N, C-alpha and C positions, 0 to 999 in steps of 0.2 A: 418535553423538558429533559434536563440532564438525568433525572431519575429514571425516566422511561428508557433512555438510551442505555444506561447502566444495567437496567433490568433485562433488556434484550440481549446485551452482551453476556451477562451471567447465565441467562437461560440457554442461549445457543451454545455457549462453551460447555455448560453442564450436559446438554443433550449429546454433544460429541463424546464427552468423557463417558457417559453412561452407556451409550451404544457400543463404544470400543471395549468396555469392560464386559458387556453382556454377550456381544458377538463380534469378535475382532474382524473376521472376514467380511461380514456385512458392513461394518463401519468403514473399512478401507475401500470396499466397492462403492459405498455412498460418497466417500471423499473423492474418489476418482471421477465419479459422475458429476459431482459439484464443480470440480475444476473444469471439466469439459463444458458444463452449463455456463459457468462464468465467462470462460474464454471464447466460446463459440456462439453464445446466444445473448446473455444478458448485457455484457459490456459493449459488444458491437451495437446492440439496440440503443443503449444509453448514448453512446458517442454519436451515432448516426443522426439522432434526433435532437441532441442538445447542442452539438457543435455549430450547426447553422444559425442558432439563435443567440450565440454568445456575443456580448458587446465588449469591446476593448476600450471604451471611453471611461472617463472619471478615474484615471490612474490605473485601471485594470491592465492595460497593455504594458505599461512600464513595470508594474508589479510582477507580471508574468515573466518578463525578461530578467528581472532581478532574481526571481525564483529559480530560473534555469541556471543563473550564474552561481548562486549559493549551493545548489545541488551538485553542480559540476565540481566545485571546490571540495565539498565534503566527500563526494564519491572518490576523488583522487586521493584524499587523505585516507579514506578507508582502505583503498587498494594498497597504498604504501605501507600503512601500519600493519595490516593483516598479512600481506605477502612478504614484505621486506623486514619489518621490525620483529613481528611475532613468528615469521617463517611458517605460516599455516599452509595447509594443502590447497590445491586449486579449488576443489569443491567448497571447502570451508571459506576460503577467501571470497569466492563468488557469492556465498550466502551473506557474508559480512557487507560486501559492497551493495548488494541488492537491498539488504535490510536498512541501509543508511539512505540510499537514494529513493527508495520506494516507501513513502510515508502513507499512513492510513488516513488519507484525506477524503476517501469516499465512504467506506463502511462506518468510520468513526467521525472523521472531520466534519462532513456535511451536517449530520444530525447534531453534533456538538456546537457548531457555529449557530445553527438555528436555535438551540437551547440557550446559548450564552449571549448571542447578539440579536436574536429575533429572526422571524421568518424572512424579513426583507433582505437579510444578509446571505441567505442561502444561494441566490444566483451567483454571487461572487465566489462562494465556496465551491460551487459546481464548476465555475470557470477554471479555478485552480485545478480541481480534480480532473476535469475533462482535458484541459490543454497541457498542464504541467505533469500531473501524476501519470496520466495515461501515455503521454509522450515518453516520459522516463521509463515507464514499464515496457512499452512495446518497441522502443528503440534501444536505449542503453541497457535496460533491464534484461530484455530477451537476448541482447548481444552478449552481455556478461554471462548469462546462462549458457548460451551456445558456445562461447569461447572456453569456459571453465568447467562445464558440467560433464558428467560421465555418460549421458544418454544422447549426446548430440553428434556422435560419430568420432572418427579419429582425425581426419585431415581437415584443412581449411574449407575445402569444397563441401564436405559433408556437414560441417558446422554452419556454413552459409545457407545451405539448403534447409537445414533444421530451423534456422532463424526465419527464413522467408515463408516456410510452409506451416509453421505452428503459430502464426501471428495474425489472426483474422482482424483483431481490433486495429492494427496498424492501417489496414485498408479501409476500415470503417471510418477512422479518423481522417484519412485523406479525402474520402468521399464527403464526409460531413463538413469539412472546411471548404469544399468546392461547390457544393450544391447551394441554391438560394434558400433563404429562411422560409419562403413560402412552401417549400417541400417538407417542412416540419410543422404540421398543423397543431393547434393548441392541445388537442386531446393526447396526441402522441408525445408532445413536448412535456406535458404534465406527468404522463405515465413514466417517461424516461427519468424525470427528476425524482419521482417517487422511488423508482427502482434504485437510482443512484444514492438517494439519501437514506432509505430505510429498507428497501427490498433485499439488497444483497448483504446487509449487515449480519443477519442471523446465519446465512450460509457461510460467510467467511469465518465467523467465530465458531461455528460447528466444526469447520475444517481444522481450526486451531485446537479445539478440544480433543479431536481424534488424534492429532499428531502429538499433543502433550501427553496423552495417556500412553501412546505407543512408546515414546521415549522413556516414560516412567517405568514401564514394564521391562524394557530392554536393559535399563540401567539398574533395575532392582531398587529404585529409590522409594521412600515412603511418602514424600511430599509430592503434590501435583506440580508445583513449580519446578522447572528444570534447574540444573546447576547454573550459578552465575559465573560463567567462565570469562577468561580474558577477552575472547571474541565477543561475547555478549556485552561486556563492559565497554569495549570500544564502540559498539553500535549504540548503546544507550547514551554515551557521552556525545558522540557526533550527532545523533538524531535528535536528542532532546535538548541539548545545550548549545552545541556549536552551530547547528543549522539555523535555529531561530535568531541566535545572537548575530550570526553573519548577515542574515536578512536585515536586521535592524541597522547594522553598520553600513550596509549597502544603501539603504534608504536614506540614512543621515548623510552619507558621502555624496549621493546623487541629488539630494534635495527633492526626490520624488514624493508624491502623495499617493499612497496606495490604500485600498480598502482594509478596514480592520480585520475582516475575515482572513486576509492573507497571513497576518501574524499568527492567528490561531492555527491555520493550516501548516505553517512552517514548523510548528512545535508538536505536530502529531507524531505518535509512535510509529514504529516499523509497520509496514503494511502487510495485511494478510496476503497480498499479491506476491510477496516474497515466497510464500509456500507454493503459489501457482507456478512461479519460475522454477523453484526447486524441484517440484514434481515433474514439470515438463522437460527439463533439461538434465536433471540428475545432480543438482547442488546438494550440499549437506543439510538434510532436513532437521537434524538435531540443533544445529546452530540457528537455522531460520526460526524454528519454533521457540527456542529459548529467547532469541532477540525480540520476537514479537510479544511473548508473554511478559517479560520483564519490562520492556519499554512501555507496553500498554498499561500495566499496573502503575508504573510511575506517572504516566501521563494522566491516567484517570484520577489518581490522588491529587495531582495538580489542578485538574478541571474541577474536582469537588471543592477544593479550597477557593478557586476563582469564582465559583457560583454560590459560595457561602453555605454549602451543605455541611462542611466541617470547619 
């Protein structure tokens, strides 16, 4: 249910906050290990055994194409507004773009779709997460990190090498789309769906809690929530309002019929994977954490209204 999902989010975030307050060094070691676990183990496992079983019938294929279209548009808007209009630095601009194109369709979206629309809608939510969100993460997301981050080298060659060598899920996605569905037995498929829907959620929000607490300490602020900066405002507007509205417009214009789960996924907040990219390539962690925190709070309030909890 929505209450279970919200409870997991609150507990995992609180665990990250408490560990960072108690032992900052241990918290950051744990955060680094979690990033490596997600990038090198959990997500490759999910993609490798979910991708071969995905069905593109019943409007799923058309919906996925429209999803890529709307994310391309909002990503370009984010880059223009952050870099050209606001004149933000390259690492901050990279965090803004990633926070807009990388929605939390896995850690939050899949369980929320199940809670709001029922268990039968989860495969559609997993399809979006596996094919859209992971493609956006490990192609344009990692490319933005490699191009604009401070840990990817100086020249184009170094940045290209960083993109190709820190991107294991890209190769898992390619393999998952090429292998037959018989190579994904039921037991592994169900395990992969569980990891995608519920297993990674506490890890991701623990990571958010650690980063929120670090920024709070560095800024000397009293509130756990980071400042609502112009960069964060741009992310929230594009991610929570423009992106889902654009998907609706594209569906109306094309006449396509897409699964209801896709509309929920399009309205998800900035993804925890923004922190994965920021950690991996050296984007601005403060902007990434702020965008995730504020957009998640706003999205959860919206989900609570939609489910009748408030």
